[in-house]
LUMTORVO-981774 format. One record per residue (C-alpha): residue in one letter; x, y, z. Coordinates in steps of 0.5 Angstrom, whole numbers, padded with zeros to 4 digits, always signed. Layout:
<nodes>
aXYZ...
</nodes>
This chain:
<nodes>
x-0149+0068+0026x-0143+0064+0021x-0146+0059+0015x-0145+0053+0021x-0151+0055+0025x-0155+0058+0019x-0155+0050+0017x-0156+0049+0024x-0162+0053+0025x-0165+0051+0018x-0164+0043+0020x-0168+0045+0026x-0173+0049+0024x-0172+0055+0028x-0177+0061+0028x-0175+0067+0024x-0170+0071+0030x-0168+0078+0028x-0160+0074+0028x-0162+0071+0021x-0162+0078+0018x-0154+0079+0017x-0153+0072+0014x-0159+0072+0010x-0158+0079+0007x-0150+0075+0005x-0155+0071-0001x-0158+0077-0003x-0164+0076-0001x-0168+0083-0001x-0175+0081+0004x-0170+0076+0009x-0176+0075+0013x-0180+0072+0008x-0175+0067+0005x-0173+0065+0012x-0179+0063+0011x-0180+0060+0005x-0173+0056+0007x-0176+0053+0013x-0183+0050+0009x-0177+0048+0005x-0174+0043+0010x-0179+0041+0012x-0180+0037+0005x-0175+0032+0009x-0170+0028+0014x-0165+0033+0010x-0159+0032+0016x-0159+0025+0014x-0161+0025+0008x-0159+0031+0004x-0153+0034+0009x-0152+0039+0003x-0157+0040+0000x-0158+0048+0003x-0151+0051+0003x-0150+0048-0005x-0158+0051-0007x-0157+0058-0002x-0151+0059-0006x-0154+0057-0013x-0160+0062-0011x-0154+0068-0008x-0151+0068-0016x-0158+0068-0019x-0161+0074-0023x-0167+0075-0018x-0165+0071-0011x-0172+0072-0007x-0176+0070-0014x-0171+0065-0015x-0174+0061-0007x-0180+0063-0008x-0181+0060-0015x-0177+0054-0013x-0182+0053-0007x-0188+0053-0012x-0184+0048-0017x-0183+0043-0011x-0190+0043-0009x-0191+0039-0015x-0187+0033-0014x-0191+0029-0009x-0184+0025-0008x-0180+0029-0004x-0175+0024-0003x-0175+0023-0010x-0174+0030-0012x-0168+0032-0007x-0164+0025-0009x-0165+0028-0017x-0161+0035-0015x-0156+0031-0011x-0153+0026-0016x-0155+0033-0021x-0152+0039-0019x-0152+0042-0025x-0160+0041-0026x-0161+0044-0019x-0157+0051-0021x-0161+0051-0029x-0167+0051-0024x-0165+0057-0020x-0163+0060-0026x-0170+0059-0029x-0174+0061-0023x-0169+0068-0023x-0169+0069-0031x-0176+0068-0033x-0183+0068-0029x-0186+0066-0036x-0182+0060-0037x-0182+0058-0030x-0190+0058-0030x-0190+0053-0036x-0185+0049-0033x-0190+0049-0027x-0197+0047-0032x-0193+0040-0034x-0189+0038-0028x-0187+0032-0034x-0183+0037-0037x-0178+0037-0031x-0177+0030-0033x-0175+0031-0040x-0170+0037-0037x-0167+0031-0033x-0163+0029-0039x-0156+0033-0040x-0157+0033-0048x-0164+0037-0047x-0160+0043-0044x-0153+0041-0049x-0154+0043-0055x-0158+0047-0060x-0162+0043-0064x-0163+0041-0072x-0170+0042-0076x-0170+0034-0076x-0168+0034-0068x-0175+0038-0066x-0179+0034-0071x-0177+0028-0068x-0178+0031-0060x-0185+0032-0063x-0186+0025-0066x-0183+0023-0058x-0188+0027-0054x-0194+0026-0059x-0193+0018-0060x-0199+0016-0064x-0204+0022-0063x-0199+0026-0068x-0204+0028-0072x-0211+0027-0069x-0216+0031-0065x-0211+0032-0060x-0206+0036-0065x-0207+0043-0064x-0206+0042-0056x-0200+0038-0057x-0196+0043-0062x-0199+0048-0056x-0195+0043-0051x-0189+0042-0055x-0188+0049-0056x-0188+0051-0049x-0182+0044-0048x-0178+0047-0052x-0179+0054-0051x-0176+0053-0043x-0170+0050-0047x-0169+0055-0051x-0169+0060-0046x-0166+0057-0040x-0160+0055-0044x-0159+0063-0047x-0161+0064-0040x-0155+0061-0038x-0150+0063-0043x-0149+0056-0047x-0152+0059-0053x-0151+0067-0057x-0156+0070-0061x-0155+0068-0067x-0156+0060-0066x-0162+0062-0060x-0166+0065-0066x-0165+0060-0070x-0167+0055-0065x-0173+0059-0064x-0174+0060-0072x-0173+0052-0073x-0178+0051-0068x-0183+0055-0071x-0182+0051-0078x-0183+0044-0074x-0190+0048-0071x-0193+0050-0078x-0191+0044-0082x-0194+0039-0076x-0201+0044-0077x-0201+0044-0084x-0200+0037-0084x-0206+0036-0079x-0210+0042-0083x-0209+0039-0089x-0211+0031-0087x-0217+0034-0084x-0220+0038-0091x-0218+0032-0094x-0223+0028-0090x-0229+0033-0092x-0227+0035-0099x-0221+0029-0102x-0214+0032-0105x-0214+0039-0109x-0212+0039-0116x-0211+0043-0121x-0211+0042-0130x-0204+0044-0133x-0202+0048-0139x-0202+0041-0144x-0209+0038-0140x-0208+0034-0136x-0209+0033-0128x-0204+0034-0122x-0205+0035-0115x-0204+0042-0113x-0199+0044-0107x-0199+0049-0101x-0192+0052-0099x-0192+0058-0093x-0187+0062-0094x-0184+0065-0087x-0182+0074-0088x-0179+0078-0083x-0175+0075-0078x-0178+0068-0078x-0175+0069-0086x-0168+0069-0084x-0168+0065-0078x-0168+0071-0073x-0174+0071-0068x-0174+0074-0061x-0178+0069-0055x-0184+0073-0057x-0185+0075-0065x-0191+0074-0069x-0190+0070-0075x-0190+0073-0081x-0193+0069-0086x-0195+0068-0093x-0200+0062-0096x-0199+0060-0104x-0201+0055-0108x-0200+0053-0115x-0206+0053-0119x-0213+0056-0118x-0215+0051-0124x-0218+0046-0122x-0223+0041-0116x-0221+0038-0111x-0222+0030-0113x-0224+0023-0108x-0218+0019-0105x-0218+0012-0104x-0216+0014-0097x-0223+0018-0097x-0228+0017-0102x-0234+0020-0100x-0232+0028-0100x-0235+0035-0103x-0232+0037-0108x-0230+0045-0109x-0226+0049-0113x-0218+0049-0112x-0218+0056-0108x-0224+0054-0104x-0219+0049-0100x-0213+0052-0100x-0217+0058-0097x-0220+0053-0092x-0213+0050-0091x-0211+0057-0090x-0216+0059-0084x-0214+0051-0081x-0207+0052-0080x-0208+0059-0078x-0214+0058-0073x-0209+0052-0071x-0202+0056-0069x-0206+0063-0067x-0212+0061-0063x-0212+0063-0056x-0215+0057-0053x-0213+0054-0045x-0207+0052-0046x-0205+0059-0050x-0203+0060-0057x-0196+0057-0061x-0194+0063-0065x-0198+0070-0066x-0199+0070-0073x-0199+0076-0078x-0202+0075-0085x-0201+0083-0087x-0195+0082-0092x-0199+0079-0096x-0200+0080-0103x-0207+0087-0102x-0205+0086-0094x-0211+0085-0089x-0215+0086-0095x-0213+0081-0100x-0214+0073-0100x-0211+0070-0095x-0208+0065-0100x-0206+0067-0107x-0204+0062-0113x-0197+0062-0116x-0200+0066-0123x-0204+0071-0118x-0198+0073-0113x-0194+0074-0120x-0199+0078-0123x-0199+0082-0116x-0192+0083-0115x-0190+0085-0122x-0196+0091-0123x-0197+0094-0116x-0191+0091-0112x-0187+0097-0108x-0180+0098-0105x-0182+0096-0098x-0185+0088-0101x-0178+0087-0104x-0174+0088-0097x-0180+0084-0094x-0179+0079-0099x-0171+0078-0098x-0172+0075-0092x-0178+0070-0095x-0176+0062-0094x-0180+0056-0094x-0182+0055-0087x-0187+0049-0089x-0190+0045-0094x-0188+0044-0101x-0180+0046-0102x-0181+0046-0109x-0187+0051-0110x-0183+0055-0106x-0177+0055-0110x-0182+0057-0116x-0185+0062-0112x-0178+0066-0111x-0176+0065-0118x-0183+0068-0120x-0180+0074-0115x-0173+0074-0117x-0173+0079-0122x-0178+0084-0118x-0173+0084-0112x-0167+0085-0115x-0165+0089-0120x-0159+0090-0125x-0159+0097-0125x-0158+0100-0120x-0163+0106-0117x-0161+0109-0111x-0168+0113-0110x-0169+0106-0107x-0165+0108-0101x-0169+0115-0101x-0175+0110-0100x-0172+0107-0095x-0170+0113-0091x-0176+0115-0091x-0180+0110-0088x-0175+0111-0082x-0177+0118-0082x-0185+0115-0081x-0182+0110-0076x-0179+0116-0072x-0185+0121-0073x-0190+0115-0070x-0185+0114-0064x-0185+0121-0062x-0193+0121-0062x-0193+0115-0058x-0188+0118-0053x-0185+0111-0049x-0182+0112-0043x-0175+0108-0044x-0172+0107-0050x-0174+0104-0056x-0169+0097-0057x-0172+0096-0064x-0175+0102-0068x-0172+0107-0064x-0165+0111-0067x-0160+0107-0067x-0164+0101-0066x-0164+0095-0069x-0169+0097-0074x-0164+0101-0077x-0159+0096-0078x-0164+0092-0081x-0165+0097-0087x-0158+0098-0087x-0156+0092-0090x-0162+0092-0095x-0160+0098-0097x-0154+0094-0100x-0158+0089-0102x-0163+0093-0105x-0158+0096-0109x-0152+0091-0111x-0157+0084-0111x-0158+0085-0118x-0151+0083-0120x-0149+0079-0114x-0152+0073-0112x-0148+0072-0107x-0152+0077-0103x-0158+0075-0103x-0158+0072-0095x-0165+0073-0091x-0160+0072-0084x-0158+0080-0082x-0151+0079-0080x-0150+0073-0086x-0151+0079-0091x-0147+0084-0087x-0142+0079-0087x-0141+0078-0094x-0142+0087-0095x-0135+0086-0091x-0133+0080-0095x-0134+0084-0102x-0132+0091-0099x-0138+0095-0098x-0137+0095-0091x-0131+0097-0089x-0127+0092-0083x-0128+0097-0078x-0136+0099-0079x-0137+0091-0080x-0135+0089-0073x-0138+0096-0069x-0144+0094-0073x-0144+0087-0071x-0143+0088-0064x-0148+0093-0064x-0153+0088-0067x-0151+0082-0063x-0151+0087-0057x-0158+0090-0059x-0162+0084-0061x-0159+0080-0053x-0162+0086-0050x-0169+0086-0054x-0169+0078-0053x-0168+0079-0045x-0173+0084-0044x-0178+0079-0047x-0175+0073-0045x-0177+0076-0037x-0185+0076-0038x-0187+0074-0045x-0188+0081-0047x-0187+0083-0054x-0184+0090-0052x-0179+0093-0055x-0178+0097-0049x-0173+0099-0044x-0175+0098-0037x-0174+0106-0034x-0174+0103-0026x-0166+0101-0024x-0169+0096-0020x-0170+0092-0027x-0165+0095-0031x-0160+0092-0026x-0163+0086-0026x-0163+0086-0035x-0156+0087-0034x-0154+0082-0030x-0158+0078-0036x-0154+0082-0041x-0147+0079-0037x-0145+0086-0034x-0141+0085-0028x-0141+0091-0023x-0142+0092-0015x-0147+0095-0014x-0154+0096-0018x-0154+0104-0019x-0147+0102-0023x-0151+0096-0026x-0157+0100-0029x-0151+0106-0031x-0146+0100-0035x-0153+0098-0039x-0155+0105-0042x-0148+0107-0042x-0146+0101-0047x-0154+0102-0050x-0152+0109-0052x-0146+0107-0055x-0148+0102-0059x-0154+0106-0062x-0150+0113-0063x-0146+0109-0068x-0152+0105-0072x-0156+0112-0072x-0149+0115-0075x-0147+0110-0080x-0155+0109-0082x-0155+0117-0083x-0150+0118-0088x-0152+0112-0091x-0150+0112-0099x-0148+0120-0099x-0145+0122-0105x-0138+0119-0104x-0140+0114-0101x-0145+0112-0107x-0139+0112-0112x-0135+0108-0108x-0140+0103-0107x-0142+0103-0115x-0134+0102-0116x-0134+0096-0111x-0140+0093-0115x-0138+0094-0121x-0130+0091-0119x-0133+0085-0116x-0138+0084-0123x-0132+0084-0128x-0128+0079-0124x-0127+0073-0127x-0123+0067-0125x-0117+0063-0128x-0117+0055-0127x-0109+0055-0126x-0104+0052-0120x-0104+0058-0116x-0112+0059-0115x-0112+0052-0112x-0106+0053-0108x-0112+0056-0103x-0115+0049-0103x-0112+0043-0098x-0112+0038-0104x-0106+0033-0103x-0104+0033-0111x-0106+0040-0113x-0103+0038-0121x-0108+0032-0120x-0114+0037-0117x-0112+0041-0124x-0113+0035-0129x-0120+0033-0126x-0122+0041-0127x-0120+0042-0135x-0123+0036-0135x-0129+0040-0133x-0128+0045-0136x-0127+0042-0143x-0131+0036-0143x-0128+0028-0145x-0123+0028-0151x-0124+0030-0158x-0130+0033-0155x-0131+0041-0157x-0134+0044-0151x-0139+0051-0152x-0137+0057-0151x-0144+0058-0146x-0141+0051-0142x-0134+0054-0141x-0137+0061-0139x-0142+0056-0134x-0135+0052-0131x-0132+0060-0129x-0139+0061-0126x-0139+0056-0122x-0131+0055-0120x-0132+0059-0114x-0137+0055-0111x-0133+0048-0113x-0128+0052-0109x-0130+0054-0104x-0134+0047-0103x-0128+0043-0103x-0124+0048-0098x-0130+0046-0093x-0129+0038-0094x-0124+0033-0090x-0123+0031-0098x-0122+0036-0103x-0117+0031-0108x-0124+0026-0107x-0128+0031-0108x-0126+0033-0114x-0125+0027-0116x-0132+0024-0115x-0136+0030-0118x-0131+0029-0125x-0133+0021-0124x-0141+0022-0123x-0141+0028-0129x-0138+0023-0133x-0143+0017-0132x-0148+0021-0132x-0145+0023-0139x-0150+0031-0138x-0144+0035-0137x-0147+0041-0140x-0153+0040-0136x-0150+0040-0130x-0146+0046-0131x-0152+0049-0132x-0157+0047-0126x-0150+0048-0121x-0151+0056-0124x-0158+0056-0122x-0159+0050-0116x-0152+0051-0111x-0155+0048-0106x-0154+0041-0110x-0147+0042-0112x-0146+0044-0104x-0149+0038-0102x-0146+0033-0107x-0139+0036-0106x-0140+0034-0099x-0142+0027-0101x-0136+0027-0105x-0131+0029-0101x-0134+0026-0094x-0136+0019-0096x-0132+0013-0101x-0139+0009-0100x-0145+0016-0101x-0140+0017-0107x-0140+0010-0110x-0148+0009-0110x-0148+0016-0114x-0144+0015-0119x-0146+0007-0120x-0153+0010-0120x-0153+0017-0123x-0161+0017-0122x-0161+0017-0114x-0159+0025-0115x-0167+0026-0115x-0165+0025-0108x-0161+0031-0107x-0165+0036-0111x-0172+0035-0106x-0169+0039-0100x-0176+0037-0096x-0172+0030-0096x-0166+0034-0094x-0168+0038-0089x-0174+0035-0085x-0174+0028-0081x-0179+0023-0085x-0184+0019-0081x-0182+0011-0083x-0190+0012-0084x-0188+0017-0090x-0182+0012-0093x-0188+0006-0092x-0193+0011-0096x-0188+0013-0102x-0185+0006-0103x-0192+0003-0104x-0195+0008-0109x-0188+0007-0113x-0189-0001-0112x-0197-0001-0115x-0192+0002-0122x-0188-0005-0121x-0191-0010-0127x-0187-0017-0125x-0182-0019-0119x-0177-0017-0122x-0179-0010-0124x-0180-0010-0116x-0173-0013-0114x-0169-0007-0118x-0175-0001-0115x-0173-0004-0108x-0167-0003-0109x-0166+0003-0111x-0170+0005-0107x-0167+0003-0102x-0160+0007-0104x-0163+0013-0104x-0166+0013-0097x-0160+0012-0095x-0157+0017-0099x-0161+0022-0096x-0159+0020-0089x-0152+0020-0090x-0153+0027-0093x-0157+0029-0087x-0152+0025-0082x-0146+0029-0086x-0149+0036-0086x-0151+0034-0078x-0159+0036-0080x-0159+0029-0076x-0155+0027-0071x-0152+0020-0069x-0158+0016-0065x-0164+0021-0070x-0159+0017-0076x-0158+0009-0074x-0166+0011-0071x-0167+0013-0079x-0162+0006-0082x-0166+0002-0078x-0173+0004-0080x-0171+0004-0087x-0168-0003-0085x-0174-0005-0081x-0180-0002-0087x-0176-0006-0093x-0176-0012-0090x-0183-0011-0089x-0184-0010-0096x-0180-0016-0098x-0184-0021-0094x-0191-0017-0097x-0188-0017-0104x-0186-0025-0103x-0192-0027-0100x-0196-0023-0106x-0191-0027-0111x-0192-0034-0107x-0200-0033-0107x-0200-0034-0115x-0195-0039-0115x-0201-0043-0110x-0207-0041-0113x-0211-0046-0110x-0211-0043-0104x-0216-0038-0102x-0212-0035-0096x-0204-0035-0096x-0201-0037-0088x-0198-0031-0086x-0197-0033-0078x-0189-0032-0080x-0185-0026-0077x-0177-0024-0079x-0174-0023-0072x-0169-0017-0072x-0163-0019-0068x-0156-0016-0066x-0156-0008-0069x-0162-0009-0072x-0165-0011-0066x-0162-0006-0062x-0165+0000-0067x-0157+0002-0068x-0156-0001-0075x-0150+0003-0079x-0149+0005-0085x-0148-0002-0090x-0149-0006-0084x-0151-0014-0085x-0158-0015-0082x-0159-0021-0077x-0165-0023-0077x-0168-0031-0076x-0174-0033-0079x-0180-0036-0075x-0187-0037-0076x-0192-0040-0071x-0197-0046-0071x-0204-0048-0070x-0209-0052-0070x-0212-0049-0076x-0207-0049-0081x-0208-0048-0089x-0203-0053-0090x-0201-0060-0088x-0194-0059-0083x-0190-0061-0088x-0191-0057-0094x-0192-0051-0089x-0185-0051-0087x-0184-0051-0094x-0189-0046-0095x-0185-0042-0090x-0178-0043-0093x-0179-0041-0100x-0182-0034-0097x-0176-0033-0094x-0172-0035-0101x-0176-0030-0103x-0174-0025-0098x-0167-0027-0100x-0168-0025-0107x-0171-0019-0106x-0166-0017-0101x-0159-0020-0102x-0159-0023-0109x-0154-0018-0113x-0157-0015-0120x-0156-0010-0125x-0158-0005-0118x-0153-0009-0114x-0156-0012-0107x-0160-0008-0101x-0157-0013-0095x-0153-0018-0095x-0157-0024-0090x-0154-0026-0084x-0158-0031-0081x-0153-0035-0077x-0156-0034-0070x-0161-0038-0071x-0160-0046-0068x-0155-0049-0070x-0152-0044-0075x-0151-0044-0082x-0152-0051-0082x-0159-0051-0078x-0165-0051-0082x-0167-0043-0085x-0174-0043-0082x-0176-0046-0075x-0183-0046-0070x-0184-0042-0064x-0185-0048-0061x-0178-0051-0064x-0174-0045-0061x-0178-0046-0055x-0175-0054-0054x-0169-0051-0057x-0168-0046-0051x-0170-0051-0045x-0166-0057-0048x-0159-0055-0052x-0159-0047-0052x-0152-0044-0049x-0150-0038-0045x-0148-0034-0051x-0155-0035-0055x-0158-0033-0049x-0153-0027-0049x-0155-0025-0056x-0163-0025-0054x-0163-0019-0051x-0163-0016-0057x-0168-0020-0061x-0174-0015-0064x-0181-0016-0068x-0178-0013-0075x-0183-0015-0080x-0188-0021-0081x-0194-0022-0078x-0193-0017-0071x-0197-0022-0067x-0192-0029-0069x-0187-0024-0067x-0189-0022-0061x-0190-0029-0059x-0184-0031-0060x-0180-0025-0056x-0184-0028-0050x-0181-0035-0051x-0175-0032-0052x-0175-0027-0046x-0177-0033-0042x-0170-0036-0044x-0166-0030-0043x-0169-0027-0037x-0168-0032-0031x-0168-0031-0024x-0160-0032-0024x-0155-0032-0028x-0150-0036-0026x-0143-0036-0024x-0141-0041-0030x-0144-0037-0035x-0141-0030-0032x-0134-0032-0034x-0136-0036-0040x-0138-0028-0042x-0132-0025-0040x-0128-0031-0043x-0132-0029-0050x-0130-0022-0049x-0123-0024-0048x-0122-0028-0054x-0126-0023-0058x-0120-0017-0057x-0115-0023-0057x-0117-0026-0064x-0121-0021-0068x-0119-0014-0066x-0112-0017-0066x-0111-0009-0064x-0102-0010-0064x-0101-0012-0071x-0108-0008-0074x-0109-0002-0070x-0114+0000-0066x-0122-0003-0066x-0126+0001-0064x-0132-0004-0063x-0128-0011-0060x-0121-0008-0058x-0120-0005-0051x-0126-0001-0048x-0128-0001-0055x-0137-0001-0056x-0136-0009-0054x-0135-0007-0046x-0141-0004-0046x-0145-0008-0050x-0143-0014-0046x-0143-0011-0039x-0150-0008-0040x-0153-0015-0044x-0150-0018-0038x-0154-0013-0032x-0160-0014-0037x-0160-0022-0036x-0158-0021-0028x-0164-0016-0027x-0169-0017-0033x-0173-0022-0030x-0176-0018-0024x-0175-0012-0028x-0179-0011-0035x-0177-0005-0036x-0170-0007-0037x-0171-0011-0042x-0169-0006-0048x-0166-0008-0054x-0162-0001-0055x-0156+0000-0051x-0158+0007-0049x-0164+0007-0047x-0162-0001-0043x-0157+0005-0040x-0162+0010-0038x-0167+0005-0035x-0162+0002-0031x-0161+0010-0028x-0168+0011-0027x-0168+0005-0023x-0162+0007-0018x-0158+0001-0022x-0152+0006-0024x-0150+0012-0020x-0153+0017-0025x-0145+0021-0026x-0144+0014-0029x-0149+0012-0033x-0149+0019-0036x-0140+0017-0037x-0143+0011-0041x-0147+0014-0045x-0142+0019-0047x-0137+0014-0048x-0142+0010-0053x-0144+0016-0056x-0137+0018-0058x-0134+0010-0061x-0142+0010-0064x-0140+0016-0068x-0133+0015-0070x-0136+0008-0071x-0141+0012-0076x-0136+0016-0079x-0132+0009-0081x-0138+0006-0085x-0140+0012-0088x-0132+0013-0091x-0132+0005-0092x-0137+0000-0090x-0132-0005-0091x-0128-0002-0085x-0127-0008-0081x-0127-0002-0075x-0120-0001-0074x-0118+0006-0073x-0113+0008-0079x-0105+0009-0077x-0104+0014-0083x-0104+0022-0079x-0107+0024-0086x-0113+0019-0085x-0114+0020-0078x-0114+0028-0079x-0121+0026-0085x-0123+0022-0078x-0123+0028-0074x-0126+0033-0079x-0132+0028-0080x-0133+0029-0072x-0133+0035-0072x-0125+0037-0069x-0123+0041-0075x-0129+0046-0073x-0126+0047-0066x-0120+0051-0068x-0115+0045-0065x-0108+0046-0067x-0108+0038-0068x-0115+0035-0070x-0112+0028-0070x-0108+0029-0065x-0114+0031-0060x-0118+0025-0064x-0113+0020-0061x-0112+0023-0055x-0121+0023-0053x-0120+0015-0056x-0116+0014-0051x-0120+0017-0045x-0125+0014-0047x-0123+0007-0049x-0120+0008-0041x-0127+0010-0038x-0130+0004-0042x-0126+0000-0039x-0126+0001-0032x-0132+0001-0032x-0133-0006-0035x-0127-0010-0030x-0131-0006-0024x-0137-0009-0026x-0135-0016-0028x-0130-0016-0022x-0136-0014-0017x-0141-0019-0021x-0136-0025-0020x-0135-0024-0013x-0142-0023-0011x-0144-0029-0015x-0141-0034-0012
</nodes>
């Protein structure tokens, strides 16, 4: 029977026949009869011959290529039963073949992850988003994902369950990307580790809030007798610390707090509390965090928590103060604890406290003297592990602890770190592959040994992950039976013609790698090797950098001599000054890092020039040189800013004090919820004594936050969508604060009023309304107020009051001060534009909309959203605006007017022939996408309120969900939009005054290309590739725009 005969039998739902055995064996089923039964069940889900005739041929081909076809088919049936609307399900598969392929791989590759998906069908809706499986996530991406999942319940009674749901969902994504070979083990380990970080951070914030409700805030007494709030940090150890967790790893933690000398105090939020000692508070906090993460509930646990690496292990306190940690480690710390702390990092809680802990631990972990006895201790530890394994007599090979296993690779690199990390700080790396790479660079490990060791470690870690992902079990043993070995071999990417050969090949590779690792570890630091390593270490220690043209030749400076002059001025200080010997020594110590940083940024000349300008402006050259020695991360971040963004560089150079933002690593590497921004802003504003002080502070706060958001975008901690959302949230918080500050100021001036009128709202338009604000963007807003029956002021005075409030908001936001301005406010979208009244009532808008408003204003209102002021007044205005915007029909004449407006924008504003390509207004630019989406919204928004999204991509997603745009078309549109917005974003972050025109000069285009990541893709001509992609995207956008407009014009007649 051929394929067509089999398809016929499926469509006609024929009962089992022995003739089916042969054609089904083509699809690699082991139990053909059982497979046929499942296929018949699936064939009854809907009318496949007429609706989805290609489903079963495609589906069975995917199943045949999977890891276990029988399991894939069985799990697919289980999954399909959870979806009630079968036509909806198979429509999705018909339009998204990649999703079907991914699910088949999941169902055949991991029973644990399959069960997680089946436990919550909402995970399927999440997987449908192509971005879900498209890329790895940063810490920021994980945190945003949690907030999106949790909604308003992100810190409440549901938090423990929500963390469990979030972890399950993310494990499906991480595991599936792994099974689909979309990633490598290094990225997988990082993803799992960052996921653990976010779960710990949420658990910490939840537990801290619960403890504060009962006991207040923990304070301690400083050395000078002042009371300060105590901090808490969670230190990740082992694989968590090294960003290399497995799927089934425990998480090794140490809990630390500032000081035990104090007790809790009531707070403004929680004033009736039970006072307890600071130590008691943090003990309760640590217990609750552990319970939140470790406890097995009806939803399972989040991670297994292991606290045995803390001081004194099981018998020690669950949480320790800094002082008690210092005493313990300096007095009783052992070699294995030095090893453990080499992989430590802050996973949650206070980064500053964590850094203080690491400074205290540095002399304990890293010794200046070379002591080979530590290596013998490591060998002794491994020998104990070997003896323990012999007693247990496990069946298959032990991937982690056996001869030549993962532990021997880790012990090898840690031995070098223990010996030489005290002298060479560059070896102080928590990640195993990172250390291995550094050992090769320094000459401790030959290139041949490095490549073999890296290959072996990667193989073993991948093998460990594949063993664990199948059933979610914490095992490190290879299976013994041939069938399971063959499946494991397939998951490892091994290709062979039979099950037997697959198993043999896997075992051959396992033995080959473990023999190499075992041999290397056995010969570690034999007498000759000791001498050679000591010689290499001594050579590195005595190496000094000289500043000359030859040293700079390896960095892609445009003007090497100019760069040299700038660096010489950093070394020597201002003219006629006398640099100290220490400052010159510090300069030579940080010079390699400066040059390394310059080599990585798109504009190395600017990096050096702006760094020197910043240091000269701050008048603290010697302090910064010393600071860069101890804080290399700060220097790295500064060079990224100075070599990537003239805009952000200008902020730092004009306001050096905002550098504190970069010194706070929590704010850089953790997503900051808008509520936290509000808390920080409100707390600091209380210290401002008058209105003038508030004006200055607000501007500096905004500049600091914009700097924080900018560096997060540049280091790819936040993606484009997150960055635009953060900039929009910042503007909304700023406007709400300006509104409240202005209202407070007016209340003082109207001291005869018992209550101040506040039925006033600020409506965001354009990118602000759409939650898509860019760097340096103006704020398009309109001021509205609600007239009520019981007004506190007569009608004439009420308008005057709100006009004064608007003017105060201008003063707080747009007026130039010694700290610059925060935002430029643009109110030209109000009725009559610049000649119209500044503040208008909602009733006035209603009359205007019904009588004089034009088509472009109707289009503009698709982006109107409440951003600040009185929420009820804002929502009332939006209701009126939507009645005006979304009508039963968009007239033919209106369509013609909008399309002509778009043509005029391209010809009269973009002027691409004279000025070059324009990302926003030019051919196939962002305006094409925005106009098309807004036209479709205006046409269909009345019948489908879900389409009334102010955000462009959210609107595209709704059109896709409602079937009003083809799935492939909407995905292409999303890709085009993100490409163009990313390009616009880098143009703006370089220079906010940019008119959205691409530079024509090749060097400037290369800068853009590097900022967009083209330099990391091993592309011979990054600038050329950028322009090639630009042309492709704009052609696709223009084709979509023309097709949509032409269709609408034909059908609207």
